[in-house]
N, C-alpha and C positions, 0 to 999 in steps of 0.2 A: 144471479151477479152481485159480484159485491159492484160500492162505486169506483169509480174508474180511477181514481186518485191514489187508490190501496190494491187492486186487483191486480194481480200477479201479472196478468196478461197488460192488461190496458194500461195500466200505469206507464208502462215504457213511454206508450203516444201522450195522456194525459199528463205527467208529474211532471214536477220540477222538484230533483232529486236536490237541488241546493236549498232552494227555500223550504223544502221539508224540516231538510234537517233543518234551518233556526229555529222551523216551529215546533218540532219534536220533544219529547216529554223528558228527554234529557238537556235538551236545552232550555227550556221551561226550567227544568231542577235548579242547574244552575244558575238560572237569573232569578233566582227565585234565593237561591244560598245569597250572589249579590247583592242583593236590597235587602236583604236582613242583616247583613254584613256593614253594608252602608248606613243603614239605619241606626245601627249599634255602636259604631265610632261617631254617627255625627250627635249621639246624646253626649256623649265624651265630651266632642267636640264643640258642643253650645254647655258645657258643665251641666250636666243633666242629670249624667252620672259619672262615678269614678272611673279613670282610664285605663286603668290596669286591670280591672275588673270587667271591661266593657271588649278591650282589646284578647282577654282571655276566653271570656264568649264568641268573641267574631272568629277565635281558633278552633275553637269549638263546631261550632254553624258550618266553617271552611270542610270538614275532615269525617265528622260523624254520619255511618253510613244510614244510609235509608232506603228501603229497599221498593222495586216497583210495587210490590203487591200491595205494602201496607197503604200508597197513596193513593190506589185504585178500592182499595175494602173502604179508603175514608169518601172518595168522590161518591161512593154507592149513597154511604150513610150520610154525609154533612151535603152532596152536591158539589161539591169546588174540594179541591187538596188540600188548599194550606189548610183548613182545621188539623188534618192528618199529620201534616210538615211538620206545621209548628209541633205539636206531640213530640215527634218523632225527634226534633233538635232539641225538645226540652227532658228528653226521656232519659239520657243518662248526663244531662248534665247537671252542673254542681247546682246547691241552694242558691246561689248568691249571682250565679251567671241566668238560671230560669228567668230572677226577675228583670234584665234588661234587657234580652230576649223577645222581640218583637210587642215591646211594651210599647201604646200606644199608636198601634198599626194596627188594623183591620185586611181582612181576605183580597176585598178590593182595590186595599191600596196597594198591594203586592202584586196581584193579575193587573191591576191595569198598567205597571209603571212597569212590569214583565212587557207586558204589552209593546208598551212606550220602546224599551229597547232595543225588540226582534223588528217593530216598523223603519227604527234608525239602520239597520241593517240588508233591510228589505228595501227601502226604497234608493239608498246607495246604489243596489244591484241594479233596479226596474233605471233608475240614472244612469247607468254606464251599459246598460243591455239598447236604453235607446238611442244615445249619442251612438252607439257603435253600426245600430238598424240604419240611421238619419244616413250613416256615413255610407255606408254599403247603397243607399236606393242612392245615394247625390253618383256615387261611383256606374250606375245600372246607370243612371239617367245622362251622363257625360257619355257613357259608350255608345249611345242608343238616339245621342242626341238629332233632330234630321231625321230622322228612319218614322216611313208614312204607317198611318194606320189611322182606321174608321172611326169616328166618332161615332156614341150610339147613346140616344134621348129618350125616352122612357121605352126600351129595348128594341128601338127599329133603329138601324144603318143612321145617319143624320147627316153629316159630311169627314169630310177628311178631316185629322191632326195631325202631328205630330207626336213620335213614340213620348221622351221626356216631358213632353206637356203631360202628359197623361201622369207619369212617376211625379213629378213635381204635387198635383195633388195626392200623392202617396205620403210624402215625406214632408210638406208643406205643417199638420198640426203635430207631426214629430216633436218639430224642434221647440214649439208649444208645450207640449203636457214638461219636456226637460222642466221649464218654467214654473209650470205648477209644481213638481217635486221639491223645487225649491220651498216653494209657499209654503204645500202639505207641510215639509220636513219641522222648518221651523216652529209652527201652528203641533206637532204632534212629538218638539222635543223635551218633553216635561214628565216632571212626576205628578204624582197622582198621588196626596198623600191627606185624608179627611180624619184618620179614627174611627171610629165607633160610627159615629155619625153624621159625621161632614164635617165639624165644627173646631178641627184641630186643638184640641183642650189641652192635648200635651205642650207645657209651657220650657223655654220660652218659643212660641210658635213664629216671632216673626224671623227668630234668628236659624232655627229648627229645619227651616222647610229649605233654605238656601242650603243648608249646610247638607242636608240629604240629597239633596240633587246634587250640589257638588263631586260627592262622593262617586257619583253613577255618572258623572260625564252630562248631564242633562242640563236643564234650566225649570225653577219654582214660579209656576204660576201668580203663586200669591195665596192662592184657594182651592178647596176643591173643588173638581170639576167629575167626581164618579157618575154622577145623574145627569150631568149635558154631554149627549154623543154627538155634537153635530160635528162637530171635525173629526171623527171617524166617519162617519155617514160623506161628509166630505172625500173622505177618503175612497172608501167605495166609489161616489159617482167620477170622480178620477180612472177609477179602475176601470167603470165599464168604458167612459168616453176614452181612454187607449185600449181598451180590446177591440170597440168599435171600430175604432178606426183603421187599427188593424184588419175585424174584420170585412171593410169597405175594399181595401187592398187584395184580400184573399178571397172573393167577391167576385172583385173584376181578372183576379188570374185566370181561375176557375173558369169565365164565361170566355175569356181569351185562347186557354188551352182547349174549349171547347169548340172554337173554330180552327183553328189550325194552326200551322207555322208563319203564313199569314201574320197572324197576331202573337204572337209568340211559342219560344219553344223551350222545351224542359228537359234538360239530363237525367229526368229521375223521376219515378211515379209510382204511385200503387200499382199491383196488379189486379185481373180481376181472375175465379175461381171456373168462370165459364167462360169467359171471354181473355185469351191468353196475348191477343193482340191489343188489347186497351192499356191505356198510364192513364192511370188516376190520381187526379190532382191533393190528395192526401192532404199535406201542410196548408192549404188555400182552404180546404173544405174543413178541416180543423179552427182554423181561425175563425171561418163563418161561424160554428159551432161554439166554441169560447165567448166570441163577442154575444149573441142571444141567451148564452145559460148566466153571464155577470150584468147585463141587462136587468136582467129577473131578481137576482141575488142584492142587486142595489136598493130597487125594491123594499126588500125586505131588511137590510139595516135600516130605511131610514123610520119603518115598524119601530125598530128595536130601540130608536132613540128615545120612544115614550117610558121612560123609567119612574116608577110612583114616587112619591114623597122622595125619602132621605135615603131609600136605598134599592133596587128593583129584584127579586130574585126569579125574575119569566124574561124577562124581554134582553136584561145583560143575556143570561145562554142563548136566547135566540142570535144572540152575536156573536158566539161561536162557532153556534151551526150555519153559521153565513160567510167570517170573515175568512178563516183561513184556507177553506177553500177557492175563496176569489183573491187571497192574495196568491196561491200556487197556480192556478187559471192565469191566470195576467202575465206572472212569468215566463209560464207555459209557450204564450202566446208570441213573447220576446224574443225568447228563446226560438220558437217554430217560424218566424216570420222572418229572421235573418237567415235560417237553413234553407229556408222558399227562396229569398231572393239568392243566396247562395248557388241553386236550382237553375238560377233561369238563364238560356243560353246568349238568346234575343230576343226585340223588345219588336215587333212592327217590322216592316222590309225597305229595306236602302232603297231610294230612287233611281232612276236610271240616268246615269253618266255623275252621279257623284260618290 
């Protein structure tokens, strides 16, 4: 069986098509073009190159055909898509146009900046989905306010509680994550530009960095950060915490469903091939599964922080192998959690006389 995010059958449960689209090869290629155009025009903005020449080169970058097989073959040869991408850009360009294309950039500048552009869109989706989920949970809590529920500590019946009290424990961290997303978005809303060894040797560097960033709607941090992956690792930690909170909610709902209608009533569930009377809490289980996976992968992103000297050819690729799946599964968890709440008919039981 292939990975669940791309498997023809399992992707329907695990994949997030919207985020997958933002991380697709076509989306990456479009971002690479945008970045090369922004850089070329920034050279003109700061007087480093002739504007008419840069405009002509930018038009070529925007329209020249680049076959996917060309990039695939380049990755096999070079380990990265950008060398083949740049070769394809220059293949049919004028000699003068070639002089300004990718001049002063390196592969990691393009790919890290492309990642930041993708994350800007993805974090916006997370924020909206978190807000909608928290609102749905508030509605659920209000609809079941005062309903009686047994509280459990250490998996044993403890003392009675009210249903909206338990639901509040699910929703409370979500509002905080919206604020966390705003903070991490500000950190990641930056270009990467360092040039071949990260020292920004293309002049005038003080003006070129901001001009480049402005063309992309990003911010120039004033330095190259390509070997400092702490903000990416922090994002991984945030994803693990968000999915962990959703996993806690899923675990609670699965246990409540096990105990029957006195705890929770769902209007939909999965079936069993051997026991048709069962209604399995598939989405609740999915949230628990994703929480466990992203928790483990967050540690891998921490390992991927160890970039040796001025550029890494190993741990950077470890980030490629880890972050995209985490991003997509977090999106899936948010959508699935919202769908799960939509399946809840009631929580607890109304006390007699109320």
